[in-house]
C-alpha positions, 0 to 999 in steps of 0.5 A: 404584559402584566408584572407579577410581584408574588412569590414564584413571579417570572418578573425579570431581574438583571442582577439579583445579588452582585456580591454573591455573583462576584464570589462564584465568579472568582471561585470558577476563575481560580479553578480554571486557572489552577488547572491551566497552571498544572498543564503549562506551568505558566503564570496567568493573572487572576481577574480582579473583583473590580474587573469582574464587576465591570465585565458583569455590568457590561454583560448586563447592559448587553442583556438589556440591549438584547431585550430592547431589540426584541421589541418589548419593554425590558421591565415586562418582557418574559424570556425563558433560558432557551429563548435567550440562548437562541438569541445570543447564538443567532447573534454570534452566528451572524458575527462569525458568518465568515469564519463558519463559511471557511469551516466547510464540512464534507458529508459521508458520501462526499468523503467516501467519493473523495477518498476513492478519487484520491486512492485511484489518482495516487495509486495510478500516478505512483505505479506510473512513476515506479514503472518508468523508473524501472523501465530505463533500459536501452539496447546495445550490441555486444560481441563475444568469441566462441570456441567449441570442441568434443573428445570421445572414447568408444566403449566396446562390448566385452565379457572380460573384466580385466579389459578396458571397456572404453578406448580411443577411436580406432578405424579397425573397430567393428560396429557390431562390437561397439556399445556406446560413445563417451563424449566430453563437450568443451565450450568457451565464450569470451565477452569483449565488455561486461554485459548481461548476455544470457547463453543457454546450451543443449545437446540433441541426438538425431537418428535419420534414415534416408534414401541411399540415392537422395539424401534429402529424402528422409524415410525416418527421423527421431530426435532425443534430448541428451542434455536439456537447456542449461544456462552458461554463466560468465565469471569476473573475467567475462569468460564462460567455460563449459566442460560436460561429459555424457554418453550415447547408447550407440548400440541401441540406435544401430540395432534399430536401423538394422531392424528397419532395414530388415523390414524395409529392404529397399536401398537406404542409409542411416546416421546418428548426428549428435548436435550441440546448440546455443540459444541467445535470446530468441536465436538458436544456432549450432556450434558443433556436431558428431556424426556416426553412420549406422547399419554399416560394418565398420565404425566411423566417427566424424566431428565438426565444431566451431573455432574462433567464431565472433558472434554479435548479440543485442542485449538490454542494458539498464541505465539508473539515473537521478531521474530514476531515483526521483521517480521511484521515491515519488512513486513510493510516496504516492503508493503509500498515500493511496494505502493510507487513504484506503485504510482510512476509507475502510475504517470509515465504511466499517464505522457506518456499519455500526448502529451507533455513530461517533456522536452517539458513542461520544454522548453515551461515553459521557453519560455512562462515565459521569452517571452520578452527577448527570441529570437527564431532562427528558422533555428538554430543559427550560427556565422561566428566569432569564439567566446569562448563558456562558458557553464552555469549550469542552466538557472538562471546563463544565466539570470545573464549574460543576465542582465550584457550584456543587450543582448537578449537570443537566443533560438535554437532548435537542435533536438527533445530532445535537445535545446540551450539558448544563450547570445552572446557577441562580443567575447563570447557565454554564453550557457545553453544546455537543454536535455531531459535526464537531465530532466528525471534524475532530476525526478529519482534523486528526486525519489531516494531521496524520498525513 
């Protein structure tokens, strides 16, 4: 390839002006050092001009080596800036191949699938541990003693307001003059030891009409709820006490029987049975009753209630151990992790619904924020002069170089997932490369730190 000596020649020169280059290098280095001093308050030694000169000479030798390895004569070889940058980037990639292998990047579908697996596993195990911590129960037999009784008064029909309507039982009372039965139920239960025993009582009035010669043959039966299911509570002394008043309309039941016997004149008898039941778990049993014959001339009352009955019940006791505590802590942590992963997955999915990716938003933010100092190279950036490429780690460092050199920032779009921001000097290029994978890795890094 021929060499050109005219103005505008593309002949390659490694060093055009060493003194000028040293001054620019010192200004950039001082700007970077001042910025680091404000953040960390640490003292950093400035690179001396002699050391900068030595580094420059070493870089020049490396540049010559790159040209020589390309297979062409270094005096006649023509390279543009992009070609030199590609050569340096390829060599750096080969040297750091092992490091880049460890920085594996998960794609969008892989991340979504991984997060779903994490959510399912964490939630399942969390629910399992919490369930087992709360399900530490055992069955135990508990004994309790019961006593029950009922007292009653007969309320008679009277038009005289000065007479007492309700009186104690008298065997001379006529059924036709009886109005109602006023009953007081008393029940006492005592536990042998503390337990979660649940008792419920209810009262029922059963009106039966049966064959006079065969009491097992029921001609009519009706059941009315007098007192619905009512829980019985034990106090601190492990004693449950029930004291309840209720009234039975005896005249209503007697009139019904008389009417029935008039319509059906065959031999029959009737009685009203007022029964008190106790329910323990799935078991219901009778603790006492009051029996009143109906359709007769005289009032007769029979009662029968339990005394000092010992009952045995099976109750479930909850045992809270250290194992239960660890289970509920571990289960809660796993549930929280699944919730955090679900929130992150939701954000990730919602982000894909947006037309712009995080990378596109990052590029747009830079272009709009620094619009006055950025020049866009629509067809890509190229130069016919080979220059040393200095990659900066972030956009702030590129701004420092731009302030020192007082040059615009050139924006060059490489492809859909990569772009470059360049500040050009006479013999150097300060370049910041922004890739989509780098933006995504930042989000993953913050996600890992968050957890």
